[in-house]
C-alpha positions as CSV (number, residue, x, y, z in Angstrom):
1,M,-165.3,-98.3,181.5
2,N,-164.1,-100.3,178.8
3,M,-164.8,-100.0,175.2
4,E,-167.4,-102.8,175.0
5,E,-169.4,-101.3,177.8
6,K,-169.3,-98.0,176.0
7,N,-170.4,-99.6,172.8
8,N,-173.3,-101.4,174.6
9,E,-174.3,-98.1,176.2
10,V,-174.2,-96.3,172.9
11,L,-176.1,-99.2,171.3
12,E,-178.8,-98.9,174.1
13,Q,-179.1,-95.2,173.5
14,L,-179.4,-95.7,169.8
15,K,-182.1,-98.3,170.4
16,E,-183.9,-95.7,172.6
17,I,-183.5,-93.1,169.9
18,R,-184.9,-95.6,167.3
19,D,-187.9,-96.4,169.4
20,L,-188.5,-92.7,170.0
21,N,-188.3,-92.0,166.3
22,K,-190.7,-94.9,165.6
23,K,-193.2,-93.3,168.0
24,R,-192.7,-89.9,166.4
25,V,-193.2,-91.3,162.9
26,F,-196.3,-93.1,164.2
27,W,-197.8,-89.9,165.7
28,S,-196.7,-87.9,162.7
29,R,-198.6,-90.2,160.4
30,I,-201.7,-90.1,162.7
31,T,-201.4,-86.3,162.7
32,A,-201.1,-86.2,158.9
33,V,-204.1,-88.5,158.5
34,L,-206.2,-86.3,160.9
35,M,-205.1,-83.2,159.2
36,A,-206.1,-84.7,155.8
37,V,-209.5,-85.7,157.2
38,F,-209.9,-82.2,158.7
39,V,-209.0,-80.6,155.3
40,I,-211.4,-82.9,153.4
41,L,-214.2,-82.3,155.9
42,T,-213.5,-78.5,155.8
43,A,-213.5,-78.5,152.0
44,T,-216.8,-80.4,151.8
45,V,-218.7,-79.2,154.9
46,V,-217.9,-75.5,154.7
47,P,-219.5,-74.8,151.3
48,T,-222.5,-76.9,152.4
49,L,-222.7,-75.0,155.6
50,I,-222.4,-71.6,153.8
51,S,-225.1,-72.7,151.4
52,T,-227.3,-73.8,154.3
53,L,-226.7,-70.5,156.1
54,K,-227.6,-68.6,152.9
55,I,-230.9,-70.6,152.6
56,A,-231.6,-70.0,156.3
57,S,-231.0,-66.3,155.9
58,D,-233.3,-66.1,152.8
59,T,-235.9,-68.1,154.8
60,M,-235.7,-65.6,157.7
61,I,-236.1,-62.7,155.3
62,T,-239.1,-64.3,153.7
63,A,-240.6,-65.1,157.2
64,N,-240.0,-61.5,158.3
65,D,-241.7,-60.2,155.1
66,T,-244.6,-62.6,155.8
67,L,-244.9,-61.3,159.4
68,I,-245.0,-57.7,158.2
69,Q,-247.7,-58.6,155.7
70,A,-249.6,-60.5,158.4
71,Q,-249.3,-57.4,160.7
72,S,-250.6,-55.2,157.9
73,I,-253.6,-57.6,157.4
74,M,-254.3,-57.6,161.1
75,T,-254.3,-53.8,161.1
76,D,-256.7,-53.7,158.1
77,L,-258.9,-56.3,159.8
78,T,-259.0,-54.2,163.0
79,T,-260.0,-51.2,161.0
80,T,-262.7,-53.2,159.1
81,V,-264.1,-54.5,162.4
82,E,-264.2,-51.0,163.8
83,M,-266.0,-49.8,160.7
84,M,-268.4,-52.7,160.9
85,E,-269.1,-51.9,164.6
86,T,-269.8,-48.3,163.7
87,T,-272.1,-49.4,160.8
88,L,-273.8,-51.9,163.0
89,D,-274.4,-49.2,165.6
90,S,-275.9,-46.9,162.9
91,V,-278.1,-49.7,161.6
92,T,-279.3,-50.5,165.1
93,K,-280.1,-46.8,165.7
94,L,-281.9,-46.6,162.3
95,V,-283.9,-49.8,163.1
96,N,-284.8,-48.5,166.6
97,D,-285.9,-45.1,165.1
98,S,-287.8,-46.8,162.4
99,S,-289.5,-49.1,164.9
100,K,-290.5,-46.1,167.0
101,S,-291.9,-44.4,163.9
102,I,-293.8,-47.6,162.8
103,V,-295.2,-48.0,166.3
104,E,-296.3,-44.3,166.3
105,S,-297.8,-44.8,162.9
106,F,-299.8,-47.8,164.0
107,D,-300.9,-46.0,167.1
108,N,-302.1,-43.1,164.9
109,I,-303.8,-45.5,162.6
110,N,-305.4,-47.3,165.5
111,S,-306.5,-44.0,167.0
112,I,-308.5,-43.2,163.8
113,D,-312.3,-43.2,164.5
114,F,-313.3,-45.4,161.6
115,E,-317.0,-45.4,162.7
116,G,-317.0,-41.6,162.7
117,L,-315.1,-41.6,159.3
118,N,-317.7,-44.0,157.9
119,Q,-320.5,-41.8,159.2
120,A,-318.9,-38.7,157.7
121,I,-318.5,-40.4,154.3
122,E,-322.1,-41.5,154.5
123,D,-323.2,-38.0,155.4
124,L,-321.2,-36.6,152.5
125,G,-322.7,-39.1,150.2
126,N,-326.2,-38.1,151.4
127,V,-325.3,-34.4,150.6
128,V,-323.6,-35.0,147.3
129,E,-326.3,-37.4,145.9
130,P,-329.1,-34.8,145.7
131,L,-326.6,-32.4,144.1
132,S,-325.5,-35.0,141.6
133,N,-329.1,-35.7,140.7
134,F,-329.7,-32.0,140.3
135,F,-326.7,-31.5,137.9
136,K,-327.7,-34.6,135.9
137,K,-330.8,-32.8,134.7
138,F,-328.6,-30.2,133.0
139,K,-326.8,-32.6,130.8
């Protein structure tokens, strides 16, 4: 091989090296841009994400507290309903007992012999009237 061929071969290799270096520089620039975008996004998104997660955590705590309060209210309502059922049962029993007493009272009133009572009052009046007249004389 002569010198000129060696030079041409070296020149070709240098051209290949230059082309490879251009590609490396190109990809290095793209990598640098992508890294810069990643760093910027990370710097802006991460604090927002942390803030959002904090708000979500606070919301979940509040929701949990609300559920605990709702459970307590439901327990109180259940107790109140049970008490109302007991009271209603007592009132129903009282009404039934009172109704029976009223019915018995009306039966007793209806069983009174008013004709006999009127006759007894009239007879008493007949007995008391002469006595009354007798005692009027002593006044």
